[in-house]
N, C-alpha and C positions, 0 to 999 in steps of 0.2 A: 576425752575424745572430743574433737571439734565437731561443730554442727554439720560440716560438710563431709564428714567421714562416711556416712551411709551413701551419699551420692557418689563419692569417689569410688567406693567399692562397687557400686552398680555400674559406673562407667568402665571400670576395669573388666567387669564381667561382660559388658557389651563388646569390648575389644576382643576378648577370648572367643565369644560366640561368633563374631564376624570372621575371625581367622579360621575357626573350625568349619563354618559353613563354606568358606571359600575352598578349603582343602577337600571337603566332601564333593563340592561341585566340580573340582578338578579331577575327580576320579578315585580318590583314596577311600578306603573303607572307613566306617565310623571309628573303629578301634584304632586304626593307623592314624586317622586325623586327630584323635585325642592325644595319642602319644607324640605326634609331631607338634601339636599345639603346646604340650607341656615342655617339649625341648626348646621351643622358640620363645617361651616366656622368660623374662629376666630373672636373675637369682633373687632379687628383692621381692618378687611376687610369689612367695612360696605357697601362699594359700591357693591361688589359682592353679599353680603347677600341680599341687597335691590333688586338687579336685579333678583336674583333667586326667591325671594318671589313674586315679581311682575309677573313673568312668571307663577308661581303656581296659582296666583289669576286669571290670564288671562285664564288658562285652566279650572279653576273652573267655571268661567263665561260661557265659551264655553259649558261646560257640562250641566250646569243648564239651560242655555238659557234665564233665567229671563223672562219667557213668560208672567208673570203677568203684567209687566210694559212695555214690548216690547223694552227694552233697549238692545243695542248691547254690546258686550264685549268691555272693554276698550282697547285702542291701547297702549300697553306698549313698543312698539319698540323704543329703544334708550332712554328710560327714565333714568334720573339720580337719585341719592339718595335723592334729595330734591323734587322730583316730585312724584305724585300719579295718578293712573288712574281716570278719571272723574267719579264721582258718586260712587266711591269705598267705601264700608262700611264693607268689610270683616274683617278688622282689627279694633277692637274697642278701640285702644289705644287713650289716651287723646290728643296725638299730632294731630290726624285727625281733631279735631275741631278748631285747631289753624293754619290752612294752610295760608301761606302768598301769596298774589297775586304777581306774578313776571311779570314785563313788558316784552313785546315780545323782546325788544332789549337787555334785560338782561338775557334772558333764556339761560341756558348753552346748548351748542351744543350736539346732540345725540352722545352717545358712539359708535364709528364705530365698535368696536369689537362685542358688543351685537347686533347691527343692523345686522351684518353679521351672527351671530348665529340665529337670528329670520328668516332671509331670507333663510338660509340653511335648517332649520327645516320646514319652510313652503313649500319650493321647494321639499323637501323630502316627505312631506305628499302628495303633488300633484302627485309625481311619484310613491307613494306606497312603498318608501324605509323605512327600519327600522330606527326609530329615533336614536337609539344607534349607528348604523353603520355610519349614516351621521355625527353625532356629534363627534364620535371617529376619523373619517377621517379628519374632520375640525380641531380638536385639534392637530392631527399629522401635518397637513399642517401649522397651525399657529406656532407650536413649531419649525418647520423647518425654517420658516421665522425669528423667533427670533434668532435662531442660525446663520443664514446668516447675520442678521443685526449686531450682536455682532462681527462676524468675520470681517465684513466690517469696523466697528469702530476700531477694534484692528489693522487692516492693515494700517489704516490712522493715528493711534495715534503716531507712531514713527516719520514720517516726520513732523506732526503738532507740536509735542513737540520740535523737533529740530529747526523748524522755529521760534517758540515763544522764544526760548532761544537765538537764534542768533540775534533777534531784539534788544537785549540789549548789543550787542557786542560793539557798539560805546561808550556807557556809561562806559563800562569796560575800554575802552581806556582812558577816562578822568581820571578814578581812577588810572590807571597805570601811566599816565603822572604825576599825583600828587605825587605818591609814589617815582617817580624818581627825584623829586625836581622841577617840573614845575608847578607853581601855575596857575590854570585856570584864575583867576582874572588878573594876570599879563599878561597872553597871550592875553586876549581880550582887554586889555588897550591900545594896539598898533593898528594902522590902519590895518596893515597886519594880525595881530592875530585875530582881529575882523572879517575881511573878510574871513579868513580860517574857523573860528568858524561858520559863517553864511553859508558858502558852506557846511560844515559838517552837519549842521542842515537840510539843504535842502536834502542832500543825505539820511539822517536818516529818515526824514518824507516820502520821496519817497519810500525807502525800506520797511518801515512799511506798507504803503498803498498797495504797490505791493504784499507783503506777505499776507496781510489780504484778498486781492482780490483773490489770488490763493487758499487760504484755503476755502474761501466762495464758490468759484466756484466748488471746489472738494467735498464740503459737500452735502449730500443728505438727505432730510427729509424722515423718514420712511413712506411708503405708507400704508393706511388702507386696501387697496385691491390690491393684486398682481396677476399676471397671473398664477403662480403656485397654488394659493389658488382657483382661478376660475376652473382650470383644475381638482383639487382634488374634488371639489364639483360636477363638471360634472361627474367625475368618479363614485362617489357614486350614482348619479342619473342613469347613464348607467348601473351600477351594479344591479339596481332594474328592469331592462328591458326596460328602456326608450331609445328611439332613440336620436341621437344627436340634430336634430331640436327641438324635444319635450323637451329635457333637457334645451336647450337654451331658449325656451319659458317659462319654469318653472322659470328659473333665472330672466328672464325679468319681470315676474309678481310679483316677491317677492323682488328683490334686488333694492334698491333705486339707481337711476342714470343709470339703465340698460334698460330703456324702449325701446331704439332702437333695442334691441335684438329681440323684437317681430317681427319687420319688417324682420330682418335677418332670423329668424326661419321660418317665413311664406314664404319668397322667396325660402329658401332651400326646403321646402315641395312642392313648386310649380315647382321645378326642375330648378330654375334659377342657373346661374353660381356662383361660390364661391366669386369671386371679386365683382360681382354686389350685392350679398346679404350682404356683409360686407362693402359696400361703405359708408353707412351712419354713421356707428359707429366705423369703424376701424381706425379713426384718433386719438383716445385716446390711450395713451401708453399701458395701461393695456389690452384693447381689441385688439389693433394691435398685441401685442405679443401673446395673446391667439389665435387670428385668424391665425397667422403664424404657431403656434404649431398644431392647429387643421386641417389646410389645407391638409397636406399630409396624415393624418390619415383618413380624410373624403373621399378623392379621392381614396384611396386604399381600403376603406371599413374596415379598422382596428380600427375604433374609438370605442374601447371597454374600460371597466373600467380599466383593467390592463395596456393597452397601454397609456391611459391618465395619470395614476399615474406615469408611467415611464417617460412620457413626462414632467410632473411637476417636477420630480426629476432632469431630465436633464436641465430644465430651471434654477433651483436653482444652479446647478453645474456651468452652464455657467455664471450666475450672480456672483458667487463667484470668478471665474477666472477673470471676467471683473473688479471686485472690486480690486483684487490683482494687475492687470495691472494699474488701475487708481492710486493706492497708489505708485507704482513704478514711474509712470510718474510724479506724484506730487513731489516726492523726487528730480527728475531731474529738474523740472521747478523751484523749490525753489532755485536752484543754481544761477539762473539769478539775482534775487534781492540781493542775498548775494554778488556776485562778482561785480555787477555794482553799487550798492548803499550802502550796509552796510559796506563793506570793505573800500571803499573810505571815508565814514564817520569816520570809525575807524582811518584811516590815518590822517584825518583832526583834529580829537580830541585827538588822542593818540600819534601819531608819530611826526607830525610837531611841536607841542608844545615842545616836548623833544629836538628835533633838535634845535629849537630856543633858548631854555635854554642853551644848550651846546655851541652854537655860542656866546651867550652873556657872558657866563662864560669864554670862551677862549679869548674874546676881552678884 
């Protein structure tokens, strides 16, 4: 899978969400909007079509209630294209009768993007927010994250490409020495030449390992949930009239991995201090950044929808600048393996053999 695959998937999700929000704003019900969105998607986008159809079926179950059997609506959160809601019979396609049992250890992980969509819609329903408003804000937030991820990759692409190219500099020295009349086999046939070649090999391997370590430490996997996205979802909930503690509680009840927010929201409602309320969950990077952004707004009483949206934009801008600084620092750090390892390897493999050949010719 290419490095851009997660960003492409998020971009496709953004397009689906924008289309669904437009249909709901035009007057369609949520179920009809999901079905229409699934029909409008191209055939090669089967994952998004399947996810949209599943959410339409979930809403149909919720509306019908299925009181005759007492069954609950299927949980479609995070289902992938090869999964179906338990007991689902709405689609009479012949594939339904040929479901394959998938062992738990081979079950594909939930799609984090669609899990976030379900959580935002459920939190918006608890807060009484318009679904189209919540989804549109979430789409804008995810799109901004995609732009930030691509900008981060572009900033690091130059130093990374230069480093990968310079890793082969010593081998270029071997070719240069051969063009100048120094045969590598004749060089290593002497004890001194073999020792020089071995030292060059050690320098080359050390330089490659050092360079790969620097590139690996500078690389950053795209996060499925970021602090700006959390702030944007909270802004949508606050725009519906929710208080900040209540909005945090809505997220805690709907977003997987955010159960600790219920304690935070309860402590804030009881009048406890901000640091005490966030002590249990603030250790994670996403929530620590979100808490740092929310703290001055909460203390000043300015935690409104507009201020949270501006804070999310400021967090993205700060992240962009940090990525640019990291790319510049990476370019500087890559000079160390070049000067201390790769250039000495080039000298051992490219310069010394030529000097040895000239000395032998002069003798």
